[in-house]
C-alpha positions in Angstrom: 0.0 0.0 0.0 1.6 3.2 -1.2 1.0 6.1 1.2 3.6 8.8 1.4 4.4 12.4 1.7 2.1 13.3 -1.2 -0.8 11.9 0.8 0.2 13.9 3.9 0.4 17.0 1.7 -3.0 16.6 0.3 -4.4 15.9 3.8 -2.8 19.2 4.8 -4.5 20.9 1.8 -7.9 19.3 2.7 -7.6 20.6 6.2 -6.4 24.0 5.0 -9.4 24.4 2.9 -11.5 23.7 5.9 -9.6 26.5 7.8 -10.0 28.9 4.6 -13.7 28.0 4.8 -13.8 29.0 8.4 -11.9 32.2 7.7 -14.3 33.0 4.9 -17.7 31.5 5.9 -17.5 31.9 9.8 -17.0 35.7 10.1 -19.7 36.2 7.4 -22.1 33.8 9.1 -21.3 35.3 12.5 -22.0 38.8 11.1 -25.1 38.0 9.1 -26.8 35.4 11.3 -28.2 36.0 14.7 -26.7 34.3 17.8 -29.8 32.1 18.0 -29.4 30.9 14.3 -25.7 30.1 15.2 -27.0 28.2 18.1 -29.5 26.3 15.9 -26.6 25.5 13.3 -24.6 24.0 16.1 -27.6 21.8 17.1 -27.9 20.7 13.3 -24.2 19.9 13.4 -24.7 17.7 16.4 -27.5 15.8 14.7 -25.1 15.3 11.8 -22.5 13.8 14.2 -25.2 11.2 15.0 -24.4 9.5 11.7 -21.3 8.1 13.3 -23.5 6.8 16.2 -26.3 5.5 13.8 -23.7 3.8 11.8 -22.8 1.8 15.0 -19.3 1.0 14.1 -19.8 -0.7 10.7 -17.9 2.0 8.8 -14.7 1.4 10.8 -15.0 -2.4 10.4 -15.8 -2.2 6.7 -12.8 0.1 6.1 -10.5 -2.2 8.1 -11.6 -5.2 6.1 -11.4 -3.4 2.9 -7.7 -2.7 3.7 -7.2 -6.2 4.7 -8.5 -7.4 1.3 -6.3 -4.8 -0.7 -3.3 -6.0 1.4 -3.9 -9.7 0.2 -6.2 -11.2 2.6 -8.2 -14.2 1.3 -10.3 -14.7 4.4 -11.8 -12.5 7.1 -12.2 -13.4 10.8 -14.6 -12.3 13.4 -11.8 -11.8 15.8 -8.2 -11.0 14.9 -6.8 -11.5 11.4 -4.9 -13.9 9.2 -1.4 -12.6 8.6 -0.3 -12.2 5.0 3.3 -12.5 3.8 4.9 -9.3 2.7 5.0 -10.3 -1.0 1.4 -11.3 -1.4 -0.8 -8.4 -2.4 -3.2 -10.2 -4.7 -6.8 -9.3 -4.4 -9.7 -11.6 -3.9 -12.2 -9.8 -6.0 -15.0 -12.1 -4.9 -14.6 -11.2 -1.3 -14.3 -7.5 -2.3 -17.5 -7.7 -4.2 -19.3 -9.4 -1.3 -18.0 -6.7 1.1 -19.4 -4.0 -1.2 -22.7 -5.6 -1.5 -22.8 -6.0 2.3 -22.2 -2.3 2.6 -24.8 -1.2 0.2 -27.4 -3.3 1.9 -26.6 -2.2 5.3 -26.5 1.5 4.7 -29.7 1.5 2.6 -31.5 0.1 5.7 -29.7 2.5 7.9 -30.7 5.6 5.9 -34.4 4.5 6.0 -34.2 4.0 9.8 -32.6 7.5 10.3 -35.3 9.2 8.2 -38.0 7.5 10.3 -36.4 8.6 13.6 -35.7 12.1 12.3 -39.3 12.5 11.2 -40.7 11.3 14.6 -38.4 12.0 17.4 -36.4 14.7 15.7 -39.6 16.7 15.0 -40.7 16.6 18.7 -37.1 17.7 19.7 -37.0 20.7 17.4 -40.4 21.8 18.3 -39.3 22.1 22.0 -36.2 24.0 20.9 -38.0 26.5 18.6 -40.3 27.5 21.5 -37.6 29.8 22.6 -36.5 30.9 19.1 -37.2 34.6 18.3 -36.3 34.4 14.7 -38.5 33.4 11.5 -40.0 30.1 12.4 -40.7 28.7 8.9 -37.2 29.0 7.3 -35.8 27.4 10.5 -38.2 24.5 9.9 -37.3 24.2 6.1 -33.6 24.3 7.0 -34.2 21.5 9.6 -36.2 19.3 7.1 -33.5 19.7 4.3 -30.7 19.0 6.7 -32.4 15.7 7.8 -32.6 14.7 4.1 -28.9 15.5 3.7 -27.9 13.3 6.5 -30.0 10.5 5.3 -28.3 10.7 1.9 -25.0 10.9 3.6 -25.8 7.6 5.4 -27.0 5.9 2.3 -23.6 6.6 0.6 -21.4 6.4 3.7 -19.6 3.4 2.5 -17.8 5.3 -0.2 -15.5 6.7 2.5 -14.6 3.2 3.6 -13.9 2.1 0.1 -11.4 5.0 -0.6 -9.8 4.7 2.8 -9.6 1.0 2.7 -8.0 1.0 -0.7 -5.4 3.5 0.4 -6.7 6.4 -1.8 -5.9 8.9 0.8 -4.7 11.5 -1.8 -7.7 11.2 -4.0 -10.1 11.2 -1.2 -8.6 14.5 0.0 -8.8 16.0 -3.5 -12.5 15.1 -3.5 -13.0 16.7 -0.2 -11.3 19.9 -1.3 -13.6 20.1 -4.3 -16.7 19.5 -2.3 -15.5 22.1 0.3 -15.0 24.7 -2.4 -18.4 24.2 -3.8 -19.8 24.7 -0.4 -17.9 27.8 0.3 -19.2 29.4 -2.9 -22.8 28.4 -2.3 -22.8 29.4 1.4 -21.2 32.9 0.8 -23.5 33.6 -2.1 -26.7 32.6 -0.4 -25.7 34.5 2.8 -25.1 37.7 0.8 -28.5 37.1 -0.9 -30.1 36.9 2.5 -31.3 33.4 2.7 -30.0 33.1 6.4 -29.8 29.6 8.1 -30.9 27.9 4.8 -27.5 29.2 3.2 -25.6 26.7 5.6 -27.8 23.9 4.5 -27.7 24.6 0.9 -23.9 24.7 0.8 -23.6 21.3 2.7 -26.2 19.8 0.2 -24.3 20.6 -2.8 -21.0 19.5 -1.1 -22.2 16.2 -0.4 -23.7 15.5 -3.9 -20.5 16.5 -5.6 -18.2 14.6 -3.2 -20.2 11.3 -3.4 -20.4 11.6 -7.2 -16.7 11.9 -7.5 -15.9 9.2 -5.0 -17.9 6.7 -7.1 -15.9 7.4 -10.3 -12.7 7.4 -8.4 -13.0 4.1 -6.8 -14.7 2.2 -9.6 -12.0 2.7 -12.2 -12.2 0.7 -15.4 -10.0 -2.1 -14.3 -11.7 -2.7 -11.0 -15.1 -2.6 -12.6 -13.9 -5.3 -15.0 -12.5 -7.4 -12.3 -15.6 -7.1 -10.2 -18.0 -7.9 -13.1 -16.2 -11.1 -14.1 -16.1 -12.6 -10.5 -18.7 -14.4 -8.3 -19.7 -12.4 -5.2 -18.9 -14.1 -1.8 -22.0 -14.6 0.4 -23.2 -11.3 1.8 -24.8 -13.1 4.8 -21.5 -14.8 5.7 -19.6 -11.5 5.5 -22.1 -9.8 7.7 -21.8 -12.6 10.3 -18.0 -11.9 10.3 -18.2 -8.2 10.4 -21.1 -7.7 12.8 -19.7 -8.7 16.1 -16.8 -6.3 16.2 -18.9 -3.6 14.5 -21.4 -3.8 17.3 -18.5 -3.5 19.7 -17.2 -0.5 18.1 -20.7 0.9 17.8 -21.0 0.7 21.5 -17.9 2.5 22.1 -19.0 5.1 19.6 -22.2 5.5 21.5 -20.1 6.1 24.7 -17.8 8.6 22.9 -20.9 10.4 21.7 -22.4 10.6 25.2 -19.1 11.9 26.5 -18.3 14.7 23.8 -21.2 15.2 21.4 -24.4 14.7 23.4 -23.9 18.0 25.4 -24.9 19.7 22.2 -28.3 18.2 22.5 -28.9 18.3 26.2 -27.4 21.6 27.0 -30.0 23.6 25.0 -32.6 22.2 27.4 -31.0 24.0 30.3 -29.0 27.0 28.7 -29.9 29.7 26.2 -29.2 29.5 22.5 -26.8 32.4 22.8 -24.7 30.6 25.4 -24.8 27.3 23.2 -23.8 29.5 20.2 -20.6 30.7 22.0 -19.8 27.3 23.4 -20.4 25.6 20.0 -18.3 28.1 18.0 -15.4 27.8 20.5 -15.6 24.0 20.3 -15.6 24.1 16.6 -12.2 26.0 16.7 -10.8 23.6 19.2 -12.0 20.6 17.2 -10.4 22.1 14.1 -7.0 22.0 16.0 -7.8 18.2 16.6 -8.4 17.7 12.9 -5.2 19.4 12.1 -3.3 17.5 14.8 -4.8 14.3 13.6 -3.6 14.7 9.8 -0.5 12.6 10.1 -2.3 9.9 12.0 -5.5 9.6 9.7 -3.2 9.8 6.6 -1.1 6.8 7.6 -3.7 4.8 9.5 -4.5 2.5 6.4 -0.8 1.8 6.3 -0.7 1.1 9.9 -3.5 -1.4 9.3 -1.5 -2.8 6.3 1.6 -3.2 8.7 -0.6 -4.9 11.2 -1.6 -7.7 8.8 2.0 -8.0 7.8 3.1 -8.2 11.5 5.2 -5.2 11.2 5.1 -3.5 14.7 8.2 -1.4 14.1 6.5 0.3 11.1 3.4 1.1 13.4 5.5 2.3 16.2 7.4 4.8 14.0 4.2 6.2 12.4 2.6 6.4 15.9 5.4 8.5 17.4 5.4 10.9 14.5 1.6 11.2 14.8 1.7 12.0 18.5 4.5 14.6 18.1 2.7 16.5 15.4 -0.5 16.4 17.5 1.4 18.1 20.4 3.0 20.7 18.1 -0.3 21.7 16.6 -2.0 22.0 20.0 0.7 24.2 21.5 1.1 26.5 18.6 -2.5 26.6 17.5 -3.8 26.8 21.0 -1.5 29.8 21.8 -2.8 31.6 18.7 -6.4 31.0 19.6 -5.9 32.3 23.1 -4.0 35.4 22.0 -5.8 36.4 18.9 -9.3 34.6 19.0 -11.2 37.3 20.8 -9.7 40.4 19.0 -10.5 38.6 15.7 -14.0 38.1 16.6 -14.2 41.9 17.7 -12.6 43.0 14.4 -15.4 41.3 12.3 -18.2 42.6 14.5 -19.4 39.1 15.3 -22.8 38.7 17.0 -21.3 35.6 18.8 -18.4 35.7 21.1 -15.8 33.0 22.3 -15.7 31.7 25.8 -13.2 33.2 28.2 -9.4 32.4 28.2 -9.7 29.9 31.0 -12.5 27.9 29.4 -10.6 27.9 26.0 -7.5 26.7 27.7 -9.4 23.9 29.5 -11.1 22.9 26.2 -7.6 22.8 24.5 -6.0 20.6 27.2 -8.8 18.2 27.5 -9.3 17.8 23.8 -5.5 17.1 23.4 -5.8 14.2 25.8 -8.9 12.9 24.0 -7.5 13.0 20.5 -4.3 11.3 21.8 -6.4 8.5 23.4 -8.3 8.2 20.0 -5.0 7.4 18.3 -4.4 4.7 20.8 -7.8 3.0 20.6 -7.5 3.1 16.8 -4.2 1.3 17.0 -5.8 -1.4 19.2 -8.7 -1.8 16.9 -6.4 -2.4 13.9 -5.9 -5.9 15.4 -9.6 -6.5 14.6 -10.2 -6.6 18.4 -12.2 -4.1 20.7 -11.1 -4.4 24.3 -12.8 -1.2 25.5 -16.5 -1.6 25.0 -17.6 -1.5 28.7 -15.4 1.2 29.6 -16.7 3.5 26.8 -20.3 2.9 27.8 -19.7 3.5 31.5 -17.8 6.7 30.7 -20.7 7.9 28.4 -23.4 7.3 31.0 -21.2 8.8 33.9 -20.6 11.9 31.7 -24.3 12.5 31.1 -25.2 12.0 34.8 -22.5 14.6 35.7 -23.6 17.0 32.8 -27.4 17.0 34.1 -26.3 17.3 37.6 -24.0 20.2 37.0 -26.5 22.0 34.7 -29.7 21.4 36.9 -28.3 21.7 40.4 -25.3 24.0 40.2 -24.5 27.4 38.7 -21.4 26.1 36.8 -23.1 26.9 33.4 -20.4 26.6 30.6 -18.0 25.0 33.0 -20.5 22.3 33.7 -20.4 21.5 29.9 -16.6 21.4 29.9 -16.0 19.4 33.2 -18.6 16.8 32.9 -16.8 14.9 30.0 -13.4 16.0 31.2 -13.6 14.5 34.7 -14.8 11.1 33.2 -12.2 11.0 30.5 -9.2 11.9 32.6 -10.2 9.4 35.2 -9.6 6.4 33.0 -9.8 6.7 29.2 -7.2 9.4 28.4 -4.4 7.4 30.2 -5.4 3.8 30.0 -5.3 3.1 26.2 -2.2 5.2 25.5 -0.5 3.0 28.1 -1.7 -0.2 26.4 -0.3 0.9 23.1 3.0 2.0 24.6 3.3 -1.5 26.2 2.5 -3.4 22.9 4.8 -1.3 20.8 7.5 -0.9 23.4 7.5 2.8 23.3 9.7 4.7 25.8 10.3 8.3 26.6 13.7 7.8 24.9 12.0 7.1 21.5 10.4 10.6 21.6 13.7 12.3 22.6 15.5 10.4 19.7 12.7 11.6 17.3 13.2 15.2 18.4 17.0 15.0 18.1 16.7 13.6 14.5 14.2 16.3 13.6 16.6 19.0 14.9 19.5 17.3 13.1 17.6 17.1 9.9 16.5 20.8 10.3 20.2 21.9 10.6 21.2 19.8 7.7 18.5 21.6 5.5 19.7 25.0 6.6 23.3 24.2 5.7 22.5 22.8 2.3 
């Protein structure tokens, strides 16, 4: 599997376009949309995050097994994997065809289930939220309905992400992301300037999804692959689902726990706090999450290669990529976090934003706890690359505990925003944020000296480049 610096560069470019989108769209939306509309949009985004929850772990399992197949695997296992020799990269197209058929069937059912839930429970939820909304009621409902359809379509075509990632098409996937993001920027800016309000945000996302999914289809199904798939017999979809389902359900349970810890606050908090406060928290959280995305570039780019190394039993290769990923993450949070603390609020004042950031102490706390969470996420992904999920109970317990703390803080104390921050932070720091990194360090035999050697090598290379 060929993944290298060009893939990293394109991942940087894709993340950069997200930042550019923020620089262009965020100031305009903060200026033209009311604080309540910004709060509503943050609620919409939380609903969108539910796709990862509704997927219930199958995307992760499908992508990992697609990588196994493109790495030469001829059989899949419910637990663990069958190691493949380094020179054997032949593809079992019957197995690949069966995996694709299983994905299509699963996500078709999933999209239908989401639509039913959105039309029923979602309608009740938004009606409660809009009782405290002072803006134009009808456009908000229209935006809500369109957003639900977008999320359903994303679910229906969700497996394209697994196909591209599993095949190692990181560079092409990021090129598609850039194209879709550019379309979204143009549409959102145009609609905002024309006065379409909240619907502008939804319209941009809609065209982004359509363009991205269409391009993904044509990139993955090239002429040679279509020929190989059409001339082979499909492996039993039923048998493949039996193999994939157990670990998918385990990952789904951990995803549920993760959602309860970090994302469910966006759904529960509006029941206790004003939309204005939610707008400030959501906007600040988006900026911190953006740093997490930038910090995760190295890891997400090379994760298919780590999975490839796993099936080849190359632990040294995984260790090297993991250390580089961790050091890059730390660098991004130190530099980016400092810039956010120093220049975030002055920038918002400069653009005359209707929404403000949280205070410096709250931002610093979000940065610190987010760094720990992203680092822990690296570690759990490394463990899952073995096709094992050893942390299901722990994630579920953490998710339930975080929600109990959140409701207690918001209902029985005057912590307010700090209640949102501390509820998940306390739970994560107590166990998750140190447990799984320690497990990876033990398996890969990572020591503090490994990080020191990496930094020395980086400095040495830097001096060499300056001299030459």
